[in-house]
C-alpha positions as CSV (number, residue, x, y, z in Angstrom):
1,X,72.4,-37.9,-54.8
2,X,70.8,-37.0,-58.1
3,X,70.7,-33.3,-59.0
4,X,67.1,-32.1,-59.6
5,X,67.9,-29.6,-62.3
6,X,70.2,-32.0,-64.1
7,X,67.6,-34.7,-64.1
8,X,65.0,-32.3,-65.4
9,X,67.3,-31.5,-68.3
10,X,67.9,-35.2,-69.0
11,X,64.1,-35.9,-68.9
12,X,63.4,-33.0,-71.3
13,X,65.9,-34.2,-73.9
14,X,64.8,-37.8,-73.6
15,X,61.2,-36.9,-74.1
16,X,61.6,-34.3,-76.8
17,X,64.5,-35.8,-78.6
18,X,66.3,-32.5,-78.9
19,X,68.5,-30.2,-76.8
20,X,66.9,-27.1,-78.4
21,X,63.3,-28.3,-77.7
22,X,64.4,-29.2,-74.2
23,X,65.8,-25.7,-73.7
24,X,62.5,-24.2,-74.8
25,X,60.6,-26.5,-72.5
26,X,62.8,-25.6,-69.5
27,X,63.1,-21.9,-70.5
28,X,66.9,-22.0,-70.5
29,X,69.6,-22.0,-73.2
30,X,70.6,-25.1,-75.1
31,X,74.1,-24.7,-73.8
32,X,72.8,-24.8,-70.2
33,X,70.9,-28.1,-71.0
34,X,74.2,-29.5,-72.4
35,X,76.2,-28.5,-69.3
36,X,73.6,-30.0,-67.0
37,X,73.5,-33.3,-68.9
38,X,77.3,-33.5,-69.1
39,X,77.5,-32.9,-65.3
40,X,74.9,-35.7,-64.7
41,X,76.8,-38.1,-67.0
42,X,80.1,-37.2,-65.2
43,X,78.5,-37.8,-61.8
44,X,77.0,-41.2,-62.8
45,X,80.0,-42.3,-64.9
46,X,77.9,-43.2,-67.9
47,X,76.9,-41.6,-71.3
48,X,73.2,-41.0,-71.0
49,X,72.2,-39.5,-74.3
50,X,73.2,-40.4,-77.9
51,X,73.7,-37.1,-79.7
52,X,71.8,-37.9,-82.9
53,X,68.7,-36.5,-84.5
54,X,66.5,-37.2,-82.8
55,X,68.5,-37.7,-79.5
56,X,67.9,-40.9,-77.7
57,X,68.8,-42.4,-74.4
58,X,71.6,-45.0,-74.1
59,X,71.0,-48.2,-72.2
60,X,72.1,-46.4,-69.0
61,X,70.0,-43.5,-70.0
62,X,66.9,-45.8,-70.5
63,X,67.4,-47.1,-66.9
64,X,67.6,-43.6,-65.6
65,X,64.6,-42.5,-67.6
66,X,62.5,-45.4,-66.3
67,X,63.5,-44.5,-62.8
68,X,62.8,-40.8,-63.1
69,X,59.4,-41.3,-64.9
70,X,58.3,-43.8,-62.2
71,X,59.6,-41.6,-59.4
72,X,57.7,-38.6,-60.7
73,X,54.4,-40.5,-60.6
74,X,55.0,-41.9,-57.2
75,X,56.1,-38.5,-55.8
76,X,52.8,-36.9,-57.0
77,X,50.8,-39.8,-55.6
78,X,52.7,-39.5,-52.2
79,X,52.0,-35.8,-51.9
80,X,48.3,-36.4,-52.6
81,X,48.1,-39.1,-50.0
82,X,50.0,-37.0,-47.4
83,X,48.1,-33.8,-47.9
84,X,44.8,-35.4,-48.7
85,X,44.4,-33.4,-51.9
86,X,46.1,-32.2,-55.0
87,X,46.5,-28.6,-56.2
88,X,43.0,-28.1,-57.6
89,X,44.4,-26.1,-60.5
90,X,47.0,-28.7,-61.4
91,X,46.6,-31.5,-63.9
92,X,48.2,-34.9,-63.5
93,X,50.2,-36.1,-66.5
94,X,50.4,-39.8,-67.5
95,X,52.3,-41.1,-70.5
96,X,50.6,-44.0,-72.4
97,X,51.7,-45.9,-75.5
98,X,48.9,-47.5,-77.6
99,X,48.2,-48.8,-81.0
100,X,46.6,-46.4,-83.5
101,X,43.4,-48.3,-83.9
102,X,42.7,-48.3,-80.2
103,X,43.3,-44.6,-80.0
104,X,41.1,-43.9,-83.0
105,X,38.2,-46.0,-81.8
106,X,37.4,-47.1,-78.2
107,X,40.1,-45.8,-76.0
108,X,39.3,-42.1,-75.7
109,X,35.6,-42.5,-75.3
110,X,36.2,-45.0,-72.5
111,X,38.7,-42.7,-70.7
112,X,36.9,-39.4,-71.4
113,X,34.9,-38.9,-68.2
114,X,37.7,-40.1,-65.9
115,X,40.3,-37.8,-67.5
116,X,37.9,-34.9,-67.0
117,X,36.8,-35.8,-63.5
118,X,40.3,-36.7,-62.2
119,X,42.1,-33.8,-64.0
120,X,44.4,-36.1,-65.9
121,X,46.2,-35.2,-69.1
122,X,47.6,-38.0,-71.2
123,X,50.6,-37.8,-73.5
124,X,50.0,-40.6,-76.0
125,X,52.7,-42.3,-78.0
126,X,51.4,-44.4,-81.0
127,X,53.1,-47.5,-82.3
128,X,52.2,-50.9,-83.5
129,X,50.6,-53.1,-80.8
130,X,53.6,-55.4,-81.1
131,X,56.0,-52.5,-80.3
132,X,54.3,-50.4,-77.6
133,X,55.6,-52.4,-74.7
134,X,59.2,-51.5,-75.7
135,X,58.3,-47.8,-75.0
136,X,57.4,-48.9,-71.4
137,X,60.7,-50.9,-71.1
138,X,62.6,-47.8,-72.3
139,X,60.9,-45.6,-69.6
140,X,59.3,-43.4,-72.2
141,X,55.7,-44.1,-70.9
142,X,54.0,-45.1,-67.7
143,X,51.7,-47.8,-69.2
144,X,50.8,-49.2,-72.5
145,X,48.2,-51.1,-74.6
146,X,50.0,-54.0,-76.3
147,X,49.5,-57.5,-77.7
148,X,52.4,-58.7,-75.6
149,X,51.1,-61.0,-72.9
150,X,54.3,-61.2,-70.8
151,X,55.1,-58.4,-68.4
152,X,58.6,-57.2,-67.8
153,X,60.1,-57.2,-64.3
154,X,58.3,-54.8,-62.0
155,X,55.2,-54.6,-64.2
156,X,51.9,-56.4,-64.5
157,X,50.2,-57.4,-67.8
158,X,46.4,-57.3,-67.5
159,X,44.3,-58.8,-70.3
160,X,41.7,-56.2,-71.3
161,X,39.9,-57.8,-74.3
162,X,40.0,-58.9,-77.9
163,X,39.8,-56.2,-80.6
164,X,37.8,-57.7,-83.5
165,X,38.8,-57.0,-87.1
166,X,36.8,-57.7,-90.4
167,X,38.2,-58.2,-93.9
168,X,36.3,-55.6,-95.9
169,X,35.9,-53.5,-99.1
170,X,33.1,-51.5,-100.8
171,X,30.6,-53.5,-102.8
172,X,31.9,-51.8,-106.0
173,X,35.5,-52.7,-105.2
174,X,34.6,-56.3,-104.4
175,X,32.6,-56.7,-107.7
176,X,35.5,-55.2,-109.7
177,X,38.4,-57.1,-108.2
178,X,36.9,-60.2,-106.4
179,X,34.1,-61.2,-108.8
180,X,35.4,-64.8,-108.8
181,X,36.1,-64.7,-105.1
182,X,39.2,-64.0,-103.0
183,X,42.0,-66.2,-104.3
184,X,45.7,-66.0,-105.2
185,X,45.0,-64.7,-108.6
186,X,42.6,-61.9,-107.5
187,X,44.9,-60.9,-104.6
188,X,47.8,-60.5,-106.9
189,X,45.8,-57.9,-108.9
190,X,43.8,-56.0,-106.3
191,X,45.3,-53.1,-104.4
192,X,45.5,-53.8,-100.7
193,X,45.5,-51.4,-97.7
194,X,48.2,-51.9,-95.0
195,X,48.8,-49.5,-92.1
196,X,52.6,-49.5,-92.4
197,X,55.6,-51.9,-92.7
198,X,55.2,-53.0,-89.0
199,X,51.5,-54.0,-89.5
200,X,51.4,-57.8,-89.5
201,X,47.6,-58.1,-89.4
202,X,47.1,-58.1,-93.2
203,X,50.4,-59.5,-94.3
204,X,50.2,-62.5,-91.9
205,X,46.7,-63.4,-93.0
206,X,47.5,-63.3,-96.7
207,X,50.8,-65.2,-96.2
208,X,49.2,-67.9,-94.1
209,X,46.0,-68.4,-96.1
210,X,47.2,-67.7,-99.7
211,X,51.0,-68.0,-99.5
212,X,51.6,-64.5,-100.8
213,X,54.0,-61.9,-99.4
214,X,53.7,-58.1,-99.8
215,X,56.1,-58.0,-102.8
216,X,53.6,-60.2,-104.7
217,X,50.5,-57.8,-104.6
218,X,50.0,-54.1,-104.9
219,X,49.4,-52.2,-101.7
220,X,49.1,-48.8,-100.2
221,X,50.7,-47.9,-96.8
222,X,48.3,-45.6,-95.0
223,X,49.7,-45.0,-91.4
224,X,46.6,-43.2,-90.0
225,X,43.5,-45.1,-88.6
226,X,41.1,-42.4,-89.8
227,X,42.7,-42.1,-93.3
228,X,42.8,-45.9,-93.5
229,X,39.1,-46.1,-92.8
230,X,38.5,-43.4,-95.4
231,X,40.6,-45.2,-98.0
232,X,38.5,-48.4,-97.5
233,X,35.2,-46.5,-97.8
234,X,36.5,-44.6,-100.9
235,X,37.2,-47.8,-102.6
236,X,40.9,-47.3,-102.8
237,X,41.6,-50.9,-101.6
238,X,40.6,-53.7,-99.4
239,X,41.8,-54.4,-95.9
240,X,41.2,-55.2,-92.2
241,X,39.1,-52.7,-90.2
242,X,38.2,-52.8,-86.5
243,X,34.7,-54.0,-86.2
244,X,34.1,-50.9,-84.0
245,X,34.6,-48.8,-87.2
246,X,33.2,-51.2,-89.8
247,X,29.9,-52.2,-88.0
248,X,27.7,-49.2,-89.2
249,X,29.0,-49.5,-92.8
250,X,28.4,-53.3,-92.8
251,X,24.9,-52.8,-91.5
252,X,24.0,-50.2,-94.1
253,X,25.6,-52.2,-96.9
254,X,28.3,-49.6,-97.9
255,X,31.0,-52.2,-96.9
256,X,31.0,-56.0,-97.4
257,X,33.0,-58.7,-95.8
258,X,35.4,-60.5,-98.2
259,X,35.9,-63.5,-96.0
260,X,32.7,-63.6,-93.7
261,X,33.8,-67.0,-92.2
262,X,37.1,-65.5,-91.0
263,X,37.7,-62.5,-88.7
264,X,40.6,-61.8,-86.4
265,X,40.4,-61.3,-82.6
266,X,43.5,-59.4,-81.5
267,X,44.1,-59.9,-77.8
268,X,45.2,-56.7,-76.0
269,X,46.9,-56.2,-72.7
270,X,47.4,-53.3,-70.3
271,X,51.0,-53.2,-69.0
272,X,51.6,-51.0,-65.9
273,X,53.9,-50.8,-62.9
274,X,53.1,-52.8,-59.8
275,X,53.6,-49.7,-57.8
276,X,51.9,-46.8,-59.5
277,X,50.0,-43.5,-58.8
278,X,46.4,-43.3,-57.6
279,X,45.5,-41.8,-61.0
280,X,47.1,-44.6,-62.9
281,X,45.3,-47.1,-60.6
282,X,42.0,-45.5,-61.6
283,X,42.7,-45.9,-65.3
284,X,43.9,-49.4,-64.8
285,X,40.7,-50.4,-63.0
286,X,38.6,-48.8,-65.7
287,X,40.4,-50.6,-68.5
288,X,40.2,-54.0,-66.8
289,X,36.5,-53.6,-66.1
290,X,35.2,-51.9,-69.3
291,X,37.7,-52.1,-72.1
292,X,36.5,-55.4,-73.5
293,X,32.9,-54.2,-74.0
294,X,34.1,-50.8,-75.3
295,X,36.4,-52.0,-78.0
296,X,33.8,-53.8,-80.1
């Protein structure tokens, strides 16, 4: 039988990455957190937390984290079904992993009214769309937006639409650096904009079409969707923007497409548990029905 206080301590450390932060969250001392987790590890016969900075779950800890996160949602849903209502003053927490561009563009406007109406608070974790499903596998989130089409055991992967990207720059930047067109020579000279080292959208396109890798052209790393957009519109470089962001600037002429014949459609999927809470079901239905139209 799992001890409730020990499990709460484990959850707090796994979610915050720190014994001290977990202690603040639980309003107990860090030594009390340590004792509870040590007792839990002893009772289960496994090391659950790697004591590093930040702390992280071991493989056994990931299994426990997944179980506890999922159980917490199902418990809240069960109470709601049994009593017919939730505490009207309480908010329902859901943990979601998503790529930065979705969070910066279409995702919040789509969820807004449902989050308010259903009294849901979301703890978002942001990573590259190729990595977010790993956070679900690790039990750190309840659902995720990802480009991975295959669901892990116990989960469902729902296609929610293609996020369209355009290869853009300001007219001044294009005139300065791509006067003779986009080619290997001009790409070797012009500064590119890339989100971060995990971002394959730009690097894969340049590699496949022009045979250049990132070591062969100058580039900025700008790991913020809003700052990335600002950098493009300031003329700091060229890069791929979601059409959701680029459309008004393309229409008013303040941005131009560098390769109008080629744009990228990034398929996105919503991964969630087969058994999930009513609130997560509501978000799932909303995303399946409306995300495709919302993201472009």
